[in-house]
N, C-alpha and C positions, 0 to 999 in steps of 0.2 A: 613485485606486485603485478597483478594483472586483473583485467576486467573484461567483460563481454559486452561491448557497447550496443549490440544488436538486441540484447535480452535484458539488461540491467540498467539501473538508474544510478550511476555514480560509482565511485571507488570506495570500498569499505572493507574492513577486516579487523581481526583481533590483533593489536600491536605485538610484535615480536621481531626476531632478527630480520625477517624479510619484508616486514611491513610496519612502518612507524611514520612519524611526521615528516621526515626528510623524503620519504618515498611519496607520500601524498602531496607534498608541495612540489616535487619534481614532476608530477603528472599535471598539476596546475601550470607550472612553468612551461611545460611542453605545449599546452593549449595557448598560453599568452604569446609564445614565440610565433604561433601559426595564425594569429589574429582571429582566434575563434570567438573572442568575447566582445570585441568592440572597445570603445573609448571610455564609457562610463558604466562601471560595474557595482552592483549592490553586493556587499558581503554580509550574509546573515549567519545564524548559528542557532543550534537547538539547545535544550536544557542540560545537556551532559557536562560533567566535570571536564574542564580543559577546553571546552568549545570556544569560549570567549578569547582565550589566548591564541588558539589556532586560527581563529578568524583575524586576529590582528596580524599574525604572520602572513596570512593569505593576502590581506590588504597591503601589507608592506611589499610583498613580492610583486603584486600587480602594479605597484607604484614604480617599481624598478623597470618595468617595461613601458613606462609612459602612460599607463592607464589610471584614470581617476577612480579610486575605490571609495565608495560611499559605505561606511561602516554602521551596521545596525546597533542601536543603543541598548537593546534588550534581546533576550531569547525570543524567537518567534517560530511558528510552524513553517515548514517548507511551503505550503500553500500561500501563506501570507507573503513570502518573499516573491514567489512566482506571480501572484496576483498584482503586487505593487509594480513589478517590471511590466506586466501586461498593461497596467493603467498609465504608467508614466513613460511618455515618448522620450524623455531625455535619458532613460536608462537603457543600455544595450545588452545587458545580461545580468545574471545573479549567480553568485557562488555561495552555496549554503554548506556550512560545516555541520554535518549530520551523518549518523550511521543508520538512519532510516528506522526499520523495525528491529534491528539487532539489539541485543540487550546491552546494559551498561558494561563499559570496558572496551567496546568496539569504537573505533574512530572511522570517519569517512567524510565524504564530500559529494554533493550533487551540483549540477550545473543547469541553469535555465537560460534560454535565449530571450530576445526582445519581446516575444510574444508570451513569455512565461512558461514555455514548453521545454521538455527535456532536449539536451543537445547530444548528437552523436559526434563525438570528439576523436581527434587522432590519439592513438595510444602511445604512451611513453615507451622508450626501450626497456626490455626486461631488466629489473634490478636498478633502474635509474634512481639516483638519490640527489638531493639538493643540499649544497653547503649552506647551512642556515647562518653561518657566521658572516656571510655577505649581505645580510638583510638588515640594515639600520632601521630601528624602530621610528616610525613617523606618526604624525597626526593626520587624520583623515576626516573628510566631512562626515558629519554624524546624520543619521536618518532614523526617523521613528517609523519602524515597520509595523509595529503591533496596533497602534491607535487606528490607523485607517482601516485595517483589516477588521478590527473589532467593531468599528462603526458601520461597516458594510455587512460582511458575512456573520459576524458575531451578533449584531443587532437583529438580523433576520432569524437566527437560531434562537435568540432570547425571546422574540415575540412568539415563535412557534411553540416553545417550551412553556411559555406562560399560559397558553391556550390548551395545553395537553392536560389530561385529567389526572395524571400521576406525577410523581417527582421524577425529574430527569437527572440522573447521576452521570457525570462525565469523568471517566477514569483516564487521566493523562499519562498514565504509566510513569516512565522516568523522563518524559519528553516535554517539548516546547509548549504544548497546548495548556499546560499548567500556568503559563504566564498570563493567560487570559482571565484568570480568577477574578481579578478586580474589574473586569469589563462586563461580566455576565451576571445578571441579577436572578434569572429564572432557572439557572442551571447551577448545580452544586458540583464543583470540581474536586476530585481526589487524585491521589497519586500512588503508584507503586504496586499495582496488581500484576500478577504474571499473565501476559496476554498471548493467546494462542493464534497468532496470525498465520503460522504454518504449523500444522500438527505433526511435527517430526522431531528429529534428533537435535538439530540446530536450525536456524539461529535462536529458537525459542529458549527462554530461561527454564521452562517447564513444559510437560506434554499437556495437550488440551484437557484431559480429564481433571488434572490437578487445578488448572485454571478455572474450569467450570465449577468445581467444588468450592474454590475460593469465592467466586462470584455468587454462588448460591448462598454461601454463609453470609456474605455481605448483605444481600437483599433480605435475608431473614431477620436481620437486626434493624431494618428500617421500620419506623413507625407507620409509614403510609406505603401503599403500593408505589413501586418504582420501576423505571426503565433504566438499566445500566448500559451506557454507550462507552465503549472502549476504543481509544486511539492508540496508534503506535508512537514511537519516539519523536517523529517529526510531523505527525498529525495529518498524514494523507491517507490513512487506511482506517476503516471503521468496522467493528463487529458489535453486535447488540446482545443483550442477555436479559431474559425475564424469568421470573420463577416458574411460570407455566410453560414457556417455549424452550427454555434453556439457551444455548448458544445459537445465534442467528447470524450467519455469514452473509457476505455481500450477494452470493447468487440467490439465496432465499429472499433477501431484501429486494432484489431486482425482480424476481418472479412476482412477489407480492405487489410491488408497484405496478408491474405490467397488468396484472389481473385487476387492480384497482382502477385502471383506465388512466395511467400516466400519459400525458400528451406527448407522445414521441412517434416519429415516422421510421425509426431505425434503432436496432440494437447492434453495438459493435462490441465484440468480445474476443477472446483469444482462443487458440487451438486447444488449450487445456481447460477451458471453461466447462462446468458441468453440462451434460446434455439436458438436465432438467431445465436449466435457464433458457437454452435455445428452444426446447419444446414449449415451455411457458410462453415465450414470445410469439411463437406461431399460433398457439391455441388462444391467447389473450386477444389477438387481433390478426385474423387472416390477412395476408398480404403484407404484414409488417416486414420490412427488409432486415435480414440478419447477415452481418459481416463477421467473418472470423479472420483474425490476423495472427501474425507470429507473436510469440510471447514477449511481453514488454509493452508498457503503456505508451511509449513513443509510437508504437505501430498503430495503436488505437487512435491516437491523435492525428497521425497522418491519414488514416482512413476517413476520419471525420472531416478533415480540411478539404478533401476531394469533393465533399458534398454536405456542407454544414447546415443541415436541417435539424429540427428537434430530435435529439438523440439521447439514448441512454448508453453509456460506456461502462463496461464491466470487466474486472479482473477477479479471479476466485479468491485471492488472498486479502480481500478487504477494501478494494477499490470500486467505487461506485460514483458515477458522474452523470448529472442530467443538465443538459443545456438546451434552451429553446430556440436560439437564433445564433447567427454567425458572430455576433458581438460578444457572446458569453465567453467566460474563461473555462475552456474545456481541459481540465486537469484534475487529478485526484485531490480531494479535500474532504476530510472526515466531518467537518462542521456543516459544510454545504450538503453532504449526503444525509446527515442526520436531520437537518432542516427539511429535506424532501420527504423523508419518512414520516416525520411528525405532521407535516401538512397533509399528507395522504391518509394517515391514521391518527385522528386527534384523540383517540382513547386507547388506554392499554388493552382493553378487551377487544377492540377492533384490530389492533396489531396482532395480538395473539390469535385471534380467529383467522386472520389472513395467512398467517404462518402455518396454522393447522391445515387450512385448505391446500396450501402449496404442498404440504408433506403428504396429504392424502393423495394428491394427483401425481406426485413425484416421489416415491417412497425411498429411493436410494440416494441419500445425501452423500456428496463427495467427501471423501477423506483424503487429505494430502499427507502422504507418508514419505519420510526422508530417510535414506540409509547410506552408510558410508561407502558402500562399494561403487566401483566405476559403473558407468552405463553399460559397457560391454559385459561386465560380470553379471549384472541384473538381467540383461537380456538373454544371456546364456541360461539362467535359471528359469525364467518364466514359462517356456514351453512345458517343462516338467510340472510346474505348480498350476498351470492352467490348461489341462488337457481338454481338447475339443474347441478351445477359443481360437478365433482367427486373428492373425497378426498382420498389420499393415506397416511395413518398413519404409514406405515411400517418402516420408517427410519427417519433420520434427514437430511434434513428438511421435514416437512409435506408438501405435494405438492397437489394443487387443479388444476384441468384442466377442460376446457369447451368442450373437445372433438374435438376442432379445433386447433387454434393457441394460445388460452388464457392459461396462466400458472402463478401460484402464489405459490412461495416457502415461507414457514414460519418457522422461528427458533428463539430461544432465543439468544440474543446478547451475544457474548463472552467477551465483553469489558465494558458493562454497564448493569444496571438493566432495561432492555427494551426488546422489541420484534421487530424483523426486518421482513418486508415483501418485497419480491423481486417480483415485479409485472410486468407481460407482458400481457397486455389486451387492448381492445379498450378504447379510451379516456373516454366515458361515465362511463364504469365500474371502471376505475381508480378514476375518480372524486367522484363517489358514494362511493367507498371503503375508500378513504382517508378522506372524509368528515365525514363518519360514525365512523371512528376509531380515529379521531382527529389528531392534528398535523398541520402544516402550510399549507396554500393554495399553489398550484403548477400551474405554467404556463406550461401546457403540449403541447402547440403549438410550442415551441421552438425546 
């Protein structure tokens, strides 16, 4: 088992000979031995099959190291666990059993520090496994993670949804946001749609066009106009869908919010973020500071901590964070992001109009395309596929541009053995590139 702590958030993968519960627990054991977590650790879990049992094992392991493990009583989104640690001075860290946006069948784990932010942890030796027979099952202090999160973040979303002029449908996928169904009155929660947080080979259950078609059919059967908000498995990513606009990713949400006058002094994003988001920030407010970091939300958090002013944080794969002061919880949270959108656009027409304005000003929507080849192999093919494009190999990602508005960022995936291409280019270029490199066909007209 391996992970890339500078670019990813946790350990996760599809169980098999080289990655299973003993490997995952060995990674946690490695952290506990190096005093990364402190003395009072919250152990939470998402809504996947087997997550509560694995959380119990994680709590038992922490207890073996003399750490008090506070075990969540219900599934809860990762943002709920991080927010509780951020609020509770007695908690020193959180361990969340989740495979994030990966589909059912995957297992994984995320860590949060005392501020509720991601931890850069020491990596276990390759192939490390834990003898699970040495973990006697114990009782642990129980903690309700869901109720305080619902009373704060959930209540704010409920109020915003109640004032929205259309129905708000929240698709919890296979994940933990579904546990909030009994806490939200103005939001209707559903489960199980295929969600396209990465438009690529994996880790999505389906390619984006199929997910878009599913969402469109769902909305066509609603008696009233509706906004479909889709979260990932642990509730930290958000995409939107309307009948008129189709799929609305986090970069377009960010651009629309900036043009609407969202009160921020700064946009912090990553090196693979769409150029349209950066250009929108500069056009929306001349003088607005734009900071680009390495890939990984931990780097966005670090940049914010150096100057915690009103900030919009953006990752292109569903992460959108708005914080107005240094006391805020600056982390990915799909419900908080949805609340910000509903406050800025209290009608479905206003939201659709804002998205249309963004698309007219920035016509090349980014497509994230994943291929199984290595980064070296992809970079060898691209000069032939992109004649006349300039290549910049000086950093990560490698960037190609056509001297006008076309831009393609290329990097090795931090979560699977694959290469990701972040493509902003005219449709013929995108179609030529994706056909040549392989992968599913894309409906680029949506």
